[in-house]
N, CA and C atoms as a LAMMPS dump frame, in Angstrom:
ITEM: TIMESTEP
0
ITEM: NUMBER OF ATOMS
195
ITEM: BOX BOUNDS ff ff ff
-5.0000000000000000e+02 5.0000000000000000e+02
-5.0000000000000000e+02 5.0000000000000000e+02
-5.0000000000000000e+02 5.0000000000000000e+02
ITEM: ATOMS id mol type element x y z
1 1 1 N -13.5 16.415 13.553
2 1 2 C -12.007 16.288 12.69
3 1 3 C -10.942 16.361 13.678
4 2 1 N -9.877 15.448 13.756
5 2 2 C -8.94 15.732 14.057
6 2 3 C -7.622 15.96 12.959
7 3 1 N -6.715 16.643 13.445
8 3 2 C -5.84 17.256 12.689
9 3 3 C -4.973 16.137 12.772
10 4 1 N -3.704 16.154 11.756
11 4 2 C -2.676 15.77 11.994
12 4 3 C -1.501 16.464 12.039
13 5 1 N -0.491 15.961 13.206
14 5 2 C 0.682 16.546 13.243
15 5 3 C 1.842 15.894 12.521
16 6 1 N 2.597 16.853 11.698
17 6 2 C 3.255 16.548 10.674
18 6 3 C 4.613 17.488 11.022
19 7 1 N 5.656 17.093 10.168
20 7 2 C 7.031 18.182 10.401
21 7 3 C 7.558 18.446 9.525
22 8 1 N 7.749 19.889 9.089
23 8 2 C 8.383 20.448 7.932
24 8 3 C 9.343 21.058 8.408
25 9 1 N 11.015 20.917 8.55
26 9 2 C 12.206 21.647 8.83
27 9 3 C 12.299 21.959 10.011
28 10 1 N 11.562 21.031 10.656
29 10 2 C 11.773 20.661 12.127
30 10 3 C 10.603 21.255 13.202
31 11 1 N 9.79 21.779 12.262
32 11 2 C 8.713 22.715 12.906
33 11 3 C 7.479 21.777 12.812
34 12 1 N 6.525 21.908 13.822
35 12 2 C 5.329 20.859 13.617
36 12 3 C 4.315 21.66 12.803
37 13 1 N 3.623 20.945 11.838
38 13 2 C 2.519 21.656 11.472
39 13 3 C 1.349 20.722 11.558
40 14 1 N 0.361 21.252 11.707
41 14 2 C -0.945 20.748 11.371
42 14 3 C -1.95 20.644 10.151
43 15 1 N -1.863 19.272 10.156
44 15 2 C -2.883 19.418 8.408
45 15 3 C -4.238 18.177 8.874
46 16 1 N -4.899 18.639 7.821
47 16 2 C -6.018 17.481 7.863
48 16 3 C -5.868 15.9 6.775
49 17 1 N -6.631 14.891 7.708
50 17 2 C -5.401 13.666 7.711
51 17 3 C -6.097 13.468 6.205
52 18 1 N -5.39 12.833 5.458
53 18 2 C -5.898 12.583 3.866
54 18 3 C -6.785 11.17 3.678
55 19 1 N -7.286 11.247 3.196
56 19 2 C -8.425 9.772 2.807
57 19 3 C -7.42 8.872 2.167
58 20 1 N -7.706 7.99 2.749
59 20 2 C -6.583 6.225 2.423
60 20 3 C -6.855 6.298 0.805
61 21 1 N -6.261 6.207 -0.047
62 21 2 C -5.98 5.685 -1.351
63 21 3 C -5.153 4.39 -1.563
64 22 1 N -5.987 3.19 -2.04
65 22 2 C -5.082 1.989 -2.005
66 22 3 C -4.823 2.121 -3.307
67 23 1 N -4.315 0.64 -3.651
68 23 2 C -3.931 0.351 -5.038
69 23 3 C -4.854 0.16 -5.808
70 24 1 N -4.37 0.194 -7.357
71 24 2 C -5.998 -0.146 -8.302
72 24 3 C -4.901 -1.539 -8.47
73 25 1 N -6.234 -2.559 -8.948
74 25 2 C -5.34 -3.547 -9.241
75 25 3 C -4.315 -3.595 -10.437
76 26 1 N -4.715 -2.909 -11.579
77 26 2 C -3.232 -2.42 -12.431
78 26 3 C -1.964 -2.234 -11.562
79 27 1 N -2.244 -1.331 -10.899
80 27 2 C -1.338 -1.056 -9.896
81 27 3 C -0.254 -1.877 -9.413
82 28 1 N -1.392 -2.808 -8.458
83 28 2 C -0.646 -4.204 -8.07
84 28 3 C -0.067 -5.296 -8.636
85 29 1 N -0.678 -5.375 -9.918
86 29 2 C -0.304 -6.252 -10.979
87 29 3 C 0.945 -5.618 -11.558
88 30 1 N 1.416 -4.375 -11.623
89 30 2 C 2.309 -3.793 -12.207
90 30 3 C 3.723 -4.385 -11.198
91 31 1 N 3.574 -3.81 -9.958
92 31 2 C 4.376 -4.171 -8.582
93 31 3 C 5.033 -5.526 -8.847
94 32 1 N 3.891 -6.583 -9.122
95 32 2 C 4.161 -8.03 -8.799
96 32 3 C 5.284 -8.377 -10.038
97 33 1 N 4.572 -7.817 -11.614
98 33 2 C 5.531 -8.044 -12.502
99 33 3 C 7.557 -7.273 -12.135
100 34 1 N 7.124 -6.229 -11.43
101 34 2 C 8.401 -5.675 -11.533
102 34 3 C 9.361 -6.544 -10.454
103 35 1 N 8.3 -6.959 -9.974
104 35 2 C 9.35 -8.194 -8.474
105 35 3 C 10.137 -9.091 -9.58
106 36 1 N 9.749 -8.95 -10.377
107 36 2 C 10.708 -10.097 -11.195
108 36 3 C 10.098 -11.549 -11.243
109 37 1 N 8.961 -12.034 -10.875
110 37 2 C 8.757 -13.217 -11.059
111 37 3 C 8.45 -13.962 -12.702
112 38 1 N 8.755 -14.951 -12.367
113 38 2 C 8.577 -15.801 -13.755
114 38 3 C 7.318 -15.942 -14.322
115 39 1 N 6.936 -16.454 -15.072
116 39 2 C 5.507 -17.074 -15.192
117 39 3 C 5.107 -18.277 -14.345
118 40 1 N 6.065 -19.196 -14.697
119 40 2 C 5.674 -20.268 -13.791
120 40 3 C 5.522 -19.905 -12.392
121 41 1 N 6.155 -19.044 -11.974
122 41 2 C 5.891 -18.423 -10.391
123 41 3 C 4.813 -18.096 -10.068
124 42 1 N 4.419 -17.481 -11.079
125 42 2 C 2.69 -16.546 -10.877
126 42 3 C 2.004 -17.893 -11.458
127 43 1 N 1.937 -18.843 -11.807
128 43 2 C 0.97 -19.609 -12.222
129 43 3 C 1.094 -20.686 -10.96
130 44 1 N 2.262 -20.67 -10.307
131 44 2 C 2.565 -21.579 -8.687
132 44 3 C 2.242 -20.683 -7.952
133 45 1 N 2.209 -19.591 -7.613
134 45 2 C 1.977 -18.738 -6.688
135 45 3 C 1.064 -17.31 -6.51
136 46 1 N 0.067 -17.317 -7.443
137 46 2 C -0.541 -16.19 -8.216
138 46 3 C -1.432 -15.811 -7.18
139 47 1 N -2.213 -16.772 -6.857
140 47 2 C -3.381 -16.454 -5.701
141 47 3 C -2.737 -16.191 -4.31
142 48 1 N -1.595 -16.956 -3.852
143 48 2 C -1.113 -16.452 -2.732
144 48 3 C -0.253 -14.876 -2.777
145 49 1 N 0.22 -14.552 -3.848
146 49 2 C 0.938 -13.299 -3.996
147 49 3 C -0.299 -12.144 -4.25
148 50 1 N -1.706 -12.453 -4.537
149 50 2 C -2.314 -11.785 -4.751
150 50 3 C -3.355 -11.553 -3.262
151 51 1 N -3.225 -12.469 -2.08
152 51 2 C -3.796 -12.493 -1.241
153 51 3 C -2.637 -11.682 -0.505
154 52 1 N -1.55 -11.676 -0.42
155 52 2 C -0.646 -11.072 0.103
156 52 3 C -0.686 -9.935 -0.16
157 53 1 N -0.873 -9.319 -1.549
158 53 2 C -0.775 -7.905 -1.569
159 53 3 C -2.116 -7.347 -1.043
160 54 1 N -3.037 -7.884 -0.615
161 54 2 C -4.389 -7.538 -0.021
162 54 3 C -4.14 -7.542 1.413
163 55 1 N -3.615 -8.469 1.987
164 55 2 C -3.086 -8.306 3.458
165 55 3 C -2.359 -7.097 3.721
166 56 1 N -0.868 -6.849 2.934
167 56 2 C -0.11 -5.691 3.51
168 56 3 C -0.828 -4.488 2.965
169 57 1 N -2.133 -4.296 2.239
170 57 2 C -2.874 -3.063 2.129
171 57 3 C -3.673 -2.723 3.682
172 58 1 N -4.448 -3.914 3.778
173 58 2 C -4.852 -3.877 4.947
174 58 3 C -4.128 -3.222 6.418
175 59 1 N -2.951 -3.945 6.482
176 59 2 C -2.275 -3.666 7.328
177 59 3 C -1.699 -2.488 7.474
178 60 1 N -1.556 -1.634 6.172
179 60 2 C -1.357 -0.294 5.734
180 60 3 C -2.332 0.399 6.298
181 61 1 N -3.495 0.187 5.865
182 61 2 C -4.663 1.065 6.366
183 61 3 C -4.76 0.884 7.878
184 62 1 N -4.809 -0.273 8.241
185 62 2 C -4.629 0.247 10.184
186 62 3 C -3.646 1.003 10.577
187 63 1 N -2.363 0.971 10.28
188 63 2 C -1.214 1.585 10.869
189 63 3 C -1.362 3.172 10.436
190 64 1 N -2.104 3.625 9.093
191 64 2 C -2.618 4.897 9.176
192 64 3 C -4.033 5.528 9.479
193 65 1 N -4.347 4.442 10.144
194 65 2 C -6.172 4.948 10.61
195 65 3 C -6.02 5.879 11.362
């Protein structure tokens, strides 16, 4: 297991890496609703928004691996 270096109060700490926890579908839906899209936007762009949500989550997984 590889330990992760973090900082607290300017001093390094070594902690176990955390397991990736992604968004649930419900959490992603709430974020989309809170972004202020209209019903028409969602009808027009719904699949694109869903794909973007998945792509963002995949990129975050890569960056935090």
